[in-house]
KELUMMI-984395 format. One record per residue: residue number from 1; residue in one letter; x, y, z of N, C-alpha, C in turn. Coordinates in Angstrom, 3 decimals. Layout:
N
 seq type      n.u      n.v      n.w     ca.u     ca.v     ca.w      c.u      c.v      c.w
 NUM    a        X        Y        Z        X        Y        Z        X        Y        Z
...
! end
This chain:
137
 seq type      n.u      n.v      n.w     ca.u     ca.v     ca.w      c.u      c.v      c.w
   1    m   -0.822  -22.170    4.994   -0.646  -21.563    5.594   -0.965  -21.442    7.048
   2    v   -0.332  -21.269    8.180   -1.057  -21.405    9.320   -1.498  -20.072    9.943
   3    d   -2.699  -20.387   10.553   -3.488  -19.047   11.121   -3.110  -18.939   12.587
   4    y   -1.992  -17.700   12.766   -1.831  -17.532   14.490   -2.942  -16.927   15.159
   5    r   -4.075  -17.463   15.398   -4.892  -16.672   16.433   -4.368  -16.988   17.738
   6    s   -4.405  -15.838   18.574   -3.869  -15.703   19.952   -4.575  -16.889   20.597
   7    e   -5.770  -17.194   20.494   -6.445  -18.155   21.382   -6.054  -19.416   20.971
   8    d   -5.290  -19.844   19.556   -4.928  -20.768   19.468   -3.224  -21.384   19.834
   9    t   -2.891  -20.027   20.491   -1.210  -20.264   20.396   -0.897  -21.185   21.432
  10    e   -1.739  -21.637   22.574   -1.240  -22.242   23.453   -1.084  -23.819   23.052
  11    d   -2.051  -24.266   21.916   -1.976  -25.522   21.461   -1.252  -25.746   20.214
  12    h   -0.569  -24.746   19.647    0.317  -24.627   18.733    1.735  -25.102   19.013
  13    a    2.227  -25.952   17.936    3.559  -26.607   18.154    4.726  -25.348   18.414
  14    a    4.342  -24.325   17.746    5.677  -23.275   17.577    5.582  -22.614   19.149
  15    a    4.241  -22.693   19.932    4.239  -22.289   21.428    4.954  -22.876   22.144
  16    t    5.150  -24.346   22.091    5.729  -25.243   23.090    7.212  -25.705   22.688
  17    e    7.452  -25.216   21.326    8.659  -26.024   20.936    9.842  -25.025   21.449
  18    p   10.881  -25.440   22.205   11.967  -24.762   22.697   12.718  -23.694   21.554
  19    g   12.854  -22.478   21.843   13.434  -21.630   20.767   12.575  -20.964   19.635
  20    l   11.459  -21.532   19.933   10.457  -21.158   18.761    9.812  -20.038   19.083
  21    e    9.296  -19.048   18.699    8.466  -18.100   19.191    7.636  -17.460   17.900
  22    l    6.304  -17.216   18.599    5.207  -16.591   17.279    5.420  -15.319   16.870
  23    p    5.435  -15.010   16.131    6.000  -13.378   15.368    4.663  -12.736   16.275
  24    t    5.443  -11.495   16.500    4.537  -10.544   17.327    4.399   -9.386   16.520
  25    v    3.538   -8.283   16.553    3.098   -6.967   15.689    2.976   -6.050   16.681
  26    g    3.332   -6.272   18.028    3.231   -4.791   18.986    1.741   -4.860   19.499
  27    g    1.323   -6.242   19.384   -0.135   -6.203   20.172   -1.456   -5.711   19.428
  28    d   -1.251   -5.326   17.992   -1.999   -4.823   17.395   -2.215   -5.518   16.172
  29    r   -2.784   -6.832   15.924   -2.895   -7.645   14.731   -3.905   -7.088   13.689
  30    s   -4.974   -6.299   14.337   -6.023   -5.854   13.420   -5.488   -4.728   12.475
  31    s   -4.272   -3.855   12.959   -3.983   -2.983   12.153   -2.953   -3.596   10.871
  32    i   -2.391   -4.773   11.189   -1.683   -5.563   10.139   -2.362   -5.829    9.233
  33    d   -3.437   -6.594    9.896   -4.536   -6.981    8.667   -4.897   -5.993    7.808
  34    e   -5.234   -4.762    8.469   -6.159   -3.686    7.618   -4.942   -3.205    6.627
  35    y   -3.291   -2.971    7.208   -2.376   -2.819    6.214   -2.204   -3.562    5.114
  36    l   -2.334   -4.930    5.246   -2.470   -6.083    4.262   -3.267   -5.931    3.197
  37    s   -4.454   -5.707    3.669   -5.669   -5.635    2.900   -5.447   -4.126    1.892
  38    l   -5.160   -3.090    2.401   -4.844   -1.778    1.663   -3.800   -2.409    0.697
  39    l   -2.527   -2.904    1.141   -1.548   -3.281    0.052   -1.567   -4.632   -1.084
  40    s   -3.033   -4.907   -0.447   -3.070   -6.260   -1.320   -3.406   -5.584   -2.976
  41    d   -3.755   -4.522   -3.017   -4.257   -3.825   -4.620   -2.619   -3.130   -5.014
  42    r   -2.699   -3.246   -6.269   -1.350   -2.792   -6.650   -1.488   -1.518   -7.116
  43    r   -2.641   -0.969   -7.248   -2.519    0.626   -7.649   -2.344    1.269   -6.425
  44    r   -3.089    1.012   -5.064   -2.705    1.459   -4.355   -1.196    1.429   -3.571
  45    r   -0.640    0.186   -3.711    0.949    0.074   -3.667    1.914    1.393   -4.212
  46    d    1.237    1.348   -5.694    1.789    2.667   -6.632    1.581    3.592   -5.878
  47    v    0.160    4.375   -5.662    0.147    5.499   -5.055    1.220    5.740   -3.759
  48    l    1.454    4.884   -2.981    2.089    4.740   -1.868    3.584    4.818   -2.325
  49    y    4.197    4.060   -3.296    5.401    4.248   -3.803    5.824    5.626   -4.325
  50    c    4.740    6.297   -5.004    5.004    7.515   -5.734    5.020    8.666   -4.792
  51    l    4.216    8.501   -3.454    4.166    9.175   -2.772    5.666    9.461   -1.784
  52    s    6.312    8.241   -1.661    7.377    8.162   -1.214    8.504    8.839   -1.795
  53    e    8.354    8.710   -3.214    9.274    9.840   -3.879    9.092   11.203   -4.077
  54    a    7.769   11.880   -3.987    7.312   13.025   -4.124    6.199   13.142   -3.173
  55    e    6.377   13.773   -1.903    5.354   13.956   -0.533    4.027   14.238   -1.107
  56    v    4.095   15.249   -2.219    2.849   15.591   -2.696    2.962   15.744   -4.324
  57    t    1.554   15.323   -4.745    1.559   15.292   -6.128    0.119   15.635   -6.460
  58    s   -0.510   15.735   -7.766   -1.653   15.928   -8.457   -2.175   14.527   -8.701
  59    v   -3.296   14.320   -8.810   -3.860   13.126   -9.021   -3.963   12.723  -10.702
  60    e   -3.741   13.999  -11.606   -3.397   13.868  -12.884   -1.749   13.053  -12.981
  61    s   -1.070   13.701  -12.272    0.497   13.342  -12.398    0.507   11.547  -11.761
  62    l   -0.351   11.516  -10.790   -0.018   10.167  -10.093   -0.943    9.279  -11.368
  63    a   -1.783    9.426  -11.864   -2.188    8.521  -12.931   -1.300    8.382  -13.832
  64    a   -0.742    9.501  -14.441    0.175    9.174  -15.292    1.420    8.515  -15.225
  65    t    1.795    8.531  -13.733    3.021    7.715  -13.345    2.695    5.941  -13.233
  66    i    1.422    6.031  -12.327    0.749    4.203  -12.463    0.479    4.081  -14.098
  67    v    0.133    4.635  -14.615    0.061    3.826  -15.867    1.295    3.762  -16.702
  68    a    1.890    4.553  -16.774    3.615    4.330  -17.013    4.226    3.023  -16.369
  69    r    4.059    2.849  -15.230    4.747    1.831  -14.583    3.648    0.654  -15.068
  70    e    2.327    0.265  -14.943    1.659   -0.615  -15.501    2.071   -1.123  -16.971
  71    a    2.205   -0.070  -17.889    2.332   -0.391  -19.328    3.924   -0.527  -19.438
  72    s    4.597   -0.041  -18.680    6.288   -0.122  -18.630    6.773    0.531  -19.991
  73    v    6.182    2.003  -20.089    6.400    2.825  -21.042    6.726    4.164  -20.517
  74    p    7.303    5.178  -21.208    7.340    6.431  -20.403    5.922    6.860  -20.330
  75    p    5.705    8.187  -19.430    4.501    8.814  -19.374    3.946    9.576  -20.767
  76    e    4.986    9.905  -21.661    4.794   10.859  -22.688    4.041    9.758  -23.602
  77    r    4.201    8.581  -23.841    3.767    7.699  -24.715    2.259    6.789  -24.244
  78    l    1.587    7.275  -23.243    0.370    7.076  -22.921   -0.617    7.783  -23.784
  79    s   -1.868    7.237  -23.465   -3.332    7.717  -24.219   -4.020    8.700  -23.331
  80    s   -4.376    9.778  -23.601   -5.155   10.439  -22.463   -6.344    9.383  -22.276
  81    d   -6.955    8.463  -22.892   -8.021    7.537  -22.105   -7.315    6.481  -21.168
  82    d   -5.967    6.116  -21.359   -5.586    5.372  -20.277   -5.155    6.208  -19.154
  83    r   -4.598    7.467  -19.362   -4.694    8.567  -17.846   -6.049    8.635  -17.439
  84    e   -6.914    8.791  -18.131   -8.249    9.151  -17.465   -9.080    8.024  -16.885
  85    r   -8.890    6.906  -17.593   -9.448    5.487  -16.687   -8.449    5.207  -15.504
  86    v   -7.438    5.292  -15.505   -6.797    5.244  -14.103   -7.119    6.471  -13.151
  87    q   -7.396    7.464  -13.438   -7.551    8.701  -12.711   -8.997    8.535  -12.024
  88    v   -9.878    8.117  -13.033  -11.152    7.920  -12.550  -11.124    6.672  -11.598
  89    d  -10.482    5.452  -11.502  -10.559    4.615  -10.628   -9.521    5.399   -9.341
  90    l   -8.641    6.046   -9.809   -7.832    6.438   -8.178   -8.916    7.679   -7.433
  91    y   -9.544    8.421   -8.208  -10.348    9.416   -7.637  -11.683    8.815   -6.984
  92    h  -12.304    7.653   -7.501  -13.441    6.921   -6.615  -13.006    5.839   -5.986
  93    v  -11.898    5.170   -6.014  -11.702    4.033   -5.373  -10.715    3.984   -4.426
  94    h   -9.387    4.160   -4.966   -8.115    3.917   -4.078   -7.706    5.191   -3.291
  95    l   -7.799    6.410   -3.788   -7.438    7.541   -2.968   -8.602    7.583   -1.868
  96    p   -9.719    7.819   -1.866  -10.628    7.804   -0.911  -10.227    6.669    0.202
  97    k   -9.976    5.434   -0.362   -9.619    4.198    0.583   -8.572    4.811    1.341
  98    l   -7.369    5.264    0.864   -6.202    5.488    1.527   -6.334    6.759    2.539
  99    s   -7.024    7.653    1.881   -7.421    8.800    2.718   -8.319    8.468    3.947
 100    d   -9.245    7.698    3.897  -10.129    7.090    5.187   -9.357    6.339    6.284
 101    r   -8.272    5.875    5.813   -7.392    5.004    6.624   -6.240    5.993    7.268
 102    g   -6.242    7.177    6.817   -5.033    8.233    7.223   -3.736    8.081    6.694
 103    l   -3.783    7.407    5.270   -2.617    6.905    4.688   -1.799    8.201    3.968
 104    i   -2.901    8.857    3.577   -2.873    9.806    2.721   -3.605   11.178    2.994
 105    e   -3.327   12.311    2.343   -4.351   13.251    2.528   -4.776   13.727    1.156
 106    y   -6.112   13.600    1.035   -6.506   13.555   -0.227   -7.509   14.804   -0.397
 107    d   -7.274   15.853   -1.172   -8.095   17.064   -1.398   -8.787   16.898   -2.762
 108    a  -10.154   16.395   -2.674  -10.803   16.036   -4.430  -11.002   17.320   -5.086
 109    r  -11.201   18.578   -4.425  -11.651   19.583   -5.038  -10.189   20.340   -5.715
 110    s   -8.983   20.278   -5.360   -7.685   20.817   -5.807   -7.067   19.549   -6.622
 111    g   -7.732   18.391   -6.226   -6.742   16.998   -6.868   -5.247   16.830   -6.388
 112    t   -5.194   17.635   -5.220   -3.929   17.274   -4.384   -3.937   16.200   -3.449
 113    v   -2.743   15.244   -3.732   -2.652   14.145   -2.832   -1.229   14.307   -2.026
 114    r   -1.421   14.226   -0.780   -0.263   14.453   -0.278   -0.125   13.115    0.965
 115    r    1.461   12.679    1.126    1.545   11.749    1.804    1.479   11.869    3.348
 116    s    0.651   10.894    4.125    0.691   11.270    5.569    1.975   10.676    6.414
 117    s    2.037   10.799    7.400    3.076    9.849    8.184    2.707    8.654    8.520
 118    p    3.377    7.504    7.459    2.819    6.117    7.986    3.208    5.454    9.312
 119    a    2.575    4.501    9.840    3.007    3.883   10.952    4.237    2.882   10.520
 120    d    5.204    2.672   11.420    6.236    1.846   11.349    5.829    0.629   10.680
 121    a    4.810   -0.071   11.095    4.806   -1.377   10.501    4.262   -1.222    8.963
 122    l    3.276   -0.408    8.618    3.007   -0.250    7.306    4.334    0.352    6.381
 123    e    5.023    1.283    7.050    6.303    1.411    6.235    7.153    0.046    5.647
 124    t    7.291   -0.681    6.724    8.016   -2.072    6.807    6.939   -3.076    5.670
 125    l    6.035   -3.149    5.897    5.260   -3.776    4.740    5.593   -3.446    3.246
 126    l    5.314   -2.032    3.307    5.510   -1.226    1.766    6.639   -1.694    1.151
 127    e    7.783   -1.542    2.151    9.169   -1.708    1.694    9.355   -3.238    1.302
 128    c    8.872   -4.171    2.087    8.707   -5.576    1.757    8.268   -5.711    0.491
 129    c    6.911   -5.025    0.153    6.381   -5.262   -1.096    7.297   -4.687   -2.301
 130    y    7.598   -3.799   -1.899    8.710   -2.534   -3.097    9.508   -3.740   -3.528
 131    g   10.064   -4.423   -2.420   11.596   -5.333   -2.691   10.957   -6.566   -3.606
 132    l   10.147   -7.010   -3.356    9.715   -8.129   -3.695    9.112   -7.983   -5.363
 133    e    8.499   -6.860   -5.615    7.907   -6.449   -6.810    9.126   -6.256   -7.555
 134    t   10.229   -5.369   -7.190   11.123   -4.813   -8.106   12.256   -5.975   -8.239
 135    g   12.262   -7.137   -7.439   13.250   -8.082   -7.255   14.624   -7.432   -6.531
 136    n   14.167   -6.944   -5.479   15.735   -6.097   -4.539   14.956   -6.506   -3.281
 137    a   14.770   -7.684   -3.081   14.194   -8.366   -1.872   15.212   -8.900   -0.961
! end
């Protein structure tokens, strides 16, 4: 894999090759790096996929949907232990991380999760991830 750091582009073959251009991200590579880091976890992607379908949900419902996706079974066939385990993981790890980055609104007291307006770059990356994971790329 080639690392395209801006300070290296003058010496890179793609920078001097006629007709080739380095990819651009609107001048904010750190945002793209942060989005990719957030999307590197399957459960965080699943949270964002679920919120694409229903803009507001409960942590409990979100956990049930995610466990069902992971186990490839209907939510009603899941054990309460499975749902509880994922709910705790969402509560302590993934929802705060997504909320801190402004991607969701998360009210820990009410257990409500709401989708925020994602940046275009994040939406594009999320769509690419979904396409690759579902085979619809």
